[in-house]
C-alpha positions, 0 to 999 in steps of 0.5 A: 292056847291050842297050838296052830297048825302049820298054815294058821301060823303061815298065813298069820305071818303073811298078813302081818307082813303085807301090813307092815309092807304096808304101813311101816317106813322102809329099813335104808334111809331111816335106820342106816341115817339113824345109825350114822348119828349115833355113831358120829357122835359117840366118835367125836364124845371120845376124840372131845374127852380125849382131846379135853384130858390131853390139853388139860393134863400138865405136861412135864410137870413132876407129879411125884411130890417127893416120893410121896404118894398123893392125888397126882402122886404114883399108884404104885410107890414102894409102900404099896409093893410092899403092903402087896409082898405083905400080902402074898405072904400070908395068902402064900408063905411057902410060895408054893405058887410061885415054885408052880410059876404062878403069880399073885 
């Protein structure tokens, strides 16, 4: 494929630009309205999901289940921390990372 000269590229660009000006839609009313509608949809979706989460949550209910981890129980209980400490001891048995000030 032969390379086009600067004049040929400019003429092709101006020809395409002129065609778009005659037949294309103007940017302002169409694209801006579409963007506003799409943004409002997602903002209201996020607000709706936040309201759904807030109003269906069990406020003031003890979900600890007596210290046992369950579906609604705490994610980080004592057994979880014990497992993490054991993993840290296996990964860093002599405590080099802790002495260097790094945390695993």
